[in-house]
C-alpha positions as CSV (number, residue, x, y, z in Angstrom):
1,M,2.8,-27.6,4.9
2,N,3.3,-28.3,1.3
3,N,6.4,-26.7,-0.5
4,R,4.1,-24.3,-2.4
5,N,2.7,-22.9,0.9
6,K,6.3,-22.6,2.2
7,E,7.4,-20.8,-1.2
8,Y,4.6,-18.3,-0.7
9,E,5.3,-17.5,2.9
10,L,9.0,-17.0,2.1
11,A,8.0,-14.5,-0.7
12,F,5.5,-12.8,1.7
13,G,8.4,-12.5,4.4
14,K,10.8,-11.1,1.8
15,K,8.1,-8.4,0.8
16,V,7.7,-7.6,4.6
17,K,11.6,-7.3,5.0
18,E,11.9,-5.2,1.8
19,L,9.3,-2.8,3.2
20,R,10.8,-2.8,6.6
21,L,14.3,-2.0,5.2
22,E,12.9,0.8,3.0
23,K,11.7,2.4,6.3
24,K,15.0,1.9,7.8
25,L,13.7,0.0,10.7
26,T,15.2,-3.0,12.7
27,Q,13.1,-5.9,13.5
28,Q,12.8,-4.7,17.0
29,E,11.4,-1.3,16.0
30,L,8.8,-2.7,13.7
31,A,7.7,-4.9,16.5
32,T,7.5,-2.2,18.9
33,I,5.3,-0.1,16.4
34,A,3.2,-3.0,15.4
35,N,2.7,-4.1,19.0
36,V,3.9,-7.7,18.2
37,E,6.9,-9.8,19.4
38,T,10.1,-9.2,17.8
39,N,10.4,-13.0,17.1
40,Q,7.1,-12.7,15.2
41,I,8.7,-10.3,12.7
42,Y,11.7,-12.8,12.4
43,R,9.3,-15.7,11.8
44,I,7.3,-13.7,9.2
45,E,10.4,-12.4,7.3
46,N,11.8,-16.1,7.2
47,G,8.6,-17.9,6.4
48,K,8.7,-19.9,9.7
49,N,5.1,-20.3,10.4
50,G,1.8,-18.7,9.2
51,S,0.9,-15.3,10.5
52,T,-2.6,-14.3,11.9
53,L,-4.6,-11.8,10.2
54,S,-4.3,-9.8,13.2
55,S,-0.5,-9.7,12.9
56,I,-0.5,-9.1,9.2
57,V,-2.7,-6.1,9.7
58,S,-0.7,-4.6,12.4
59,V,2.6,-5.2,10.5
60,A,1.1,-3.6,7.3
61,L,-0.1,-0.5,9.2
62,A,3.1,-0.1,11.3
63,L,4.9,0.1,7.7
64,G,2.5,2.6,6.4
65,H,0.8,0.2,4.1
66,Y,-2.6,-1.3,3.6
67,P,-2.5,-5.2,4.3
68,K,-3.1,-6.1,0.5
69,D,0.3,-4.3,-0.1
70,L,2.2,-7.0,1.5
71,F,0.8,-9.5,-0.8
72,E,2.1,-7.7,-3.9
73,F,5.0,-9.8,-4.9
74,D,6.0,-12.0,-7.9
75,F,4.6,-15.5,-7.4
76,N,2.9,-17.8,-9.7
77,L,-0.3,-19.1,-7.7
78,V,-2.1,-22.1,-9.2
79,L,-5.9,-21.6,-8.4
80,N,-8.2,-24.4,-7.8
81,E,-10.8,-24.8,-10.8
82,N,-12.2,-28.3,-9.6
83,F,-15.4,-27.5,-7.4
84,D,-17.0,-30.9,-7.8
85,V,-17.9,-31.5,-4.4
86,S,-19.5,-34.8,-5.1
87,V,-16.2,-36.3,-6.0
88,K,-14.6,-35.1,-2.7
89,E,-17.7,-36.3,-0.6
90,K,-17.2,-39.8,-2.1
91,K,-13.7,-40.0,-1.4
92,K,-14.3,-39.1,2.2
93,R,-17.2,-41.8,2.5
94,G,-15.1,-44.5,0.9
95,P,-16.4,-47.4,-1.2
96,K,-19.8,-48.6,-0.9
97,S,-20.0,-52.0,0.8
98,K,-22.4,-54.5,-0.8
């Protein structure tokens, strides 16, 4: 995982923790409501690993939010603007032999 992804996961986890604390819930209580393991909440909040879509939806709904709300945080993403597949395909195939 590159540093940008790690930073994004940390920002995501911080948002989840912020929303959890607003509701005055412990990690255990949120896990119970969301029907996930307590260590999953810990890992999300600490950016320890990627979360499945299913767990994101479960946690969001348990917090009384839409899943998209969990992604509303200050983070500068750099979007891909190079969609030239031919360059990528040539790199995969390697140089032509003669």
